C-alpha positions as CSV (number, residue, x, y, z in Angstrom):
1,M,127.2,118.5,30.8
2,I,128.4,114.9,31.9
3,R,130.1,116.5,34.9
4,Q,126.6,117.9,35.9
5,L,124.9,114.7,35.5
6,K,127.5,113.1,37.7
7,N,127.2,115.7,40.4
8,I,123.2,115.1,40.2
9,D,123.9,111.3,40.4
10,T,126.1,111.6,43.4
11,A,123.8,114.0,45.1
12,F,121.0,111.4,44.7
13,K,123.2,108.7,46.1
14,H,123.8,110.9,49.2
15,I,120.2,111.6,49.5
16,R,119.4,107.8,49.3
17,L,122.0,107.1,51.9
18,F,121.0,109.8,54.2
19,T,117.3,108.7,53.9
20,A,118.3,105.0,54.5
21,V,120.2,106.1,57.6
22,L,117.3,108.5,58.9
23,I,114.7,105.6,58.4
24,L,117.0,103.1,60.1
25,A,117.7,105.3,63.0
26,S,113.9,106.2,63.3
27,T,112.9,102.6,63.3
28,M,115.6,101.7,66.0
29,F,114.5,104.7,68.2
30,G,110.7,103.6,67.6
31,A,111.9,100.1,68.6
32,F,113.7,101.3,71.8
33,C,110.6,103.4,72.9
34,F,108.2,100.4,72.3
35,Y,110.6,98.2,74.4
36,Y,111.0,100.7,77.2
37,S,107.4,101.3,77.3
38,I,106.6,97.7,77.7
39,K,109.3,97.4,80.4
40,K,107.8,100.3,82.4
41,V,104.2,98.8,82.1
42,S,105.5,95.3,83.3
43,E,107.3,97.0,86.2
44,A,104.3,98.9,87.3
45,Q,102.2,95.8,87.1
46,Q,104.6,94.2,89.6
47,T,104.1,97.0,92.2
48,I,101.0,97.7,94.3
49,Y,100.2,100.2,96.9
50,L,98.8,99.5,100.5
51,V,97.0,102.4,102.3
52,A,96.9,102.1,106.1
53,N,96.2,105.1,108.5
54,G,96.2,107.4,105.5
55,K,99.5,106.5,104.3
56,A,100.4,104.6,101.1
57,F,103.1,102.0,101.3
58,Q,104.7,100.5,98.3
59,A,104.6,96.6,98.0
60,T,106.4,94.6,95.3
61,K,105.2,91.4,93.8
62,S,107.8,88.5,94.0
63,S,107.6,84.9,93.3
64,R,106.7,82.1,95.9
65,K,110.4,80.7,95.7
66,E,111.7,84.2,96.9
67,N,109.5,84.2,100.2
68,L,109.3,80.3,100.7
69,A,111.5,80.4,104.0
70,V,109.8,83.5,105.3
71,E,106.3,82.1,104.7
72,G,107.1,78.7,105.8
73,R,108.5,80.0,109.2
74,Y,105.4,82.2,109.6
75,H,103.0,79.3,109.0
76,I,104.9,77.2,111.6
77,K,104.9,80.1,114.1
78,A,101.3,80.9,113.6
79,F,100.3,77.0,113.9
80,H,102.0,76.8,117.3
81,E,100.4,80.0,118.5
82,Y,96.9,78.9,117.5
83,F,97.4,75.3,119.0
84,L,99.2,76.0,122.2
85,S,98.2,79.6,123.1
86,L,95.2,79.0,125.4
87,S,92.9,81.1,127.6
88,P,90.2,80.0,130.3
89,D,87.5,80.3,127.7
90,D,86.2,77.4,126.0
91,K,85.0,79.2,122.8
92,A,88.4,81.0,122.5
93,I,90.1,77.6,122.8
94,E,87.7,76.2,120.2
95,Q,88.4,78.9,117.8
96,N,92.2,78.7,118.2
97,I,92.2,75.0,117.7
98,R,89.8,75.3,114.6
99,S,92.5,77.6,113.2
100,A,95.4,75.6,114.0
101,L,93.9,72.6,112.3
102,Y,93.5,74.2,109.0
103,L,97.3,74.5,109.0
104,A,98.3,71.0,109.8
105,D,97.3,67.3,108.9
106,E,95.8,64.4,111.2
107,S,98.8,64.5,113.5
108,A,97.7,67.7,115.0
109,K,94.1,66.4,115.2
110,Q,95.3,63.3,117.0
111,Q,97.2,65.3,119.7
112,Y,94.2,67.6,120.2
113,D,91.9,64.6,120.6
114,A,94.2,63.0,122.9
115,L,94.3,66.2,125.2
116,K,90.6,66.7,125.1
117,E,90.0,63.0,126.0
118,K,92.3,63.6,129.1
119,G,90.2,66.5,130.1
120,F,93.0,69.1,129.5
121,Y,91.0,71.9,128.1
122,A,88.4,71.5,130.6
123,S,90.9,71.8,133.3
124,V,92.4,75.0,131.6
125,V,88.9,76.5,131.7
126,S,87.8,75.4,135.3
127,G,91.5,76.3,136.7
128,N,91.4,79.8,135.2
129,I,95.0,78.7,133.4
130,S,96.4,80.8,130.7
131,Q,99.1,79.4,128.4
132,L,101.4,81.5,126.3
133,V,103.8,80.4,123.7
134,N,107.0,82.4,122.7
135,C,109.0,81.2,119.6
136,D,112.8,81.4,120.0
137,S,113.8,80.0,116.6
138,I,112.6,77.8,113.6
139,A,115.1,75.5,111.7
140,L,113.7,74.9,108.2
141,N,115.4,72.8,105.8
142,L,114.5,73.8,102.2
143,G,117.0,71.4,100.7
144,K,114.7,68.3,100.6
145,Y,110.9,68.2,100.0
146,P,108.7,67.9,102.1
147,Y,110.6,70.6,104.1
148,H,111.6,69.3,107.7
149,F,111.4,71.8,110.5
150,R,112.2,72.0,114.0
151,Y,110.5,74.5,116.4
152,Y,112.2,76.0,119.5
153,G,110.3,77.9,121.9
154,K,108.9,78.4,125.6
155,Q,105.5,77.7,127.1
156,E,104.5,79.9,129.9
157,I,101.6,78.3,131.8
158,I,100.0,80.9,134.3
159,R,98.1,79.4,137.0
160,P,96.2,81.3,139.9
161,S,99.1,80.5,142.3
162,T,102.1,79.7,140.3
163,T,103.7,80.4,136.8
164,I,105.4,77.5,135.0
165,V,107.7,77.8,132.1
166,R,108.4,74.9,130.0
167,N,110.8,74.1,127.1
168,L,109.0,73.5,123.9
169,V,110.7,71.6,120.9
170,T,108.7,70.1,118.1
171,E,109.3,69.1,114.8
172,G,107.5,67.8,111.4
173,Y,107.4,68.6,107.8
174,L,106.0,71.3,105.6
175,R,104.1,70.6,102.5
176,E,103.1,73.0,99.8
177,L,99.4,73.5,98.7
178,D,98.3,74.4,95.3
179,E,95.9,77.3,96.4
180,R,96.0,80.1,99.3
181,S,92.7,80.5,101.2
182,D,91.3,82.7,104.0
183,N,92.1,79.7,106.4
184,N,95.4,78.9,105.0
185,P,96.9,82.1,103.6
186,N,100.4,80.6,103.2
187,A,99.4,77.5,101.6
188,F,101.4,75.1,103.4
189,L,100.3,72.0,105.5
190,I,102.1,70.7,108.7
191,E,102.6,67.0,108.5
192,K,103.9,64.4,111.1
193,W,104.0,67.0,113.8
194,F,105.1,65.9,117.2
195,T,106.7,67.1,120.4
196,I,110.3,66.3,121.2
197,D,110.9,68.0,124.5
198,N,108.3,69.8,126.8
199,S,110.3,69.7,130.2
200,I,109.7,72.2,132.9
201,L,112.4,74.9,133.1
202,S,111.2,76.9,136.2
203,T,108.2,77.3,138.6
204,T,107.6,80.7,140.2
205,K,105.0,81.5,142.8
206,R,102.7,84.3,142.3
């Protein structure tokens, strides 16, 4: 009789141990499933899909710091194209300059006012002159804020009789803004912008 009671007691202990292990395993499995689900939801929220020409492209969300250099160089390049790419159309010039001035501070506005006062834009329109800007490279130093940059490029000035190619080297500083906007999608502002070199490289008759 005593042996039977001991066997029953041992069986109950085994059952309790098995039940405790089963409960612990179930709890750990449930916690893992919960963690995995949260992780997948978070990853899904970091990804968006863009549709172009009937095709879906995956785009992944990233922090501003990860794209700082790329966005900074794009901002600098866009500003130079807006400010220095000209066509013999006063409305087109005005629109480009307006777009450029959203991307820079008073230093760009002062250069625009000086060129306008000298009659530069009027001569572009009256002389049927086109001006194109090609970027060679942009050196951007992210080690110190505001970020110093130097822009290297070429200006191609197309006149009815000649084509002039000028070297173009400018520099300035890049300051971050708090918010993006339609007029300034990269949320940067170019400061203390000035031209270092704009010498003539070649002149070709047309």
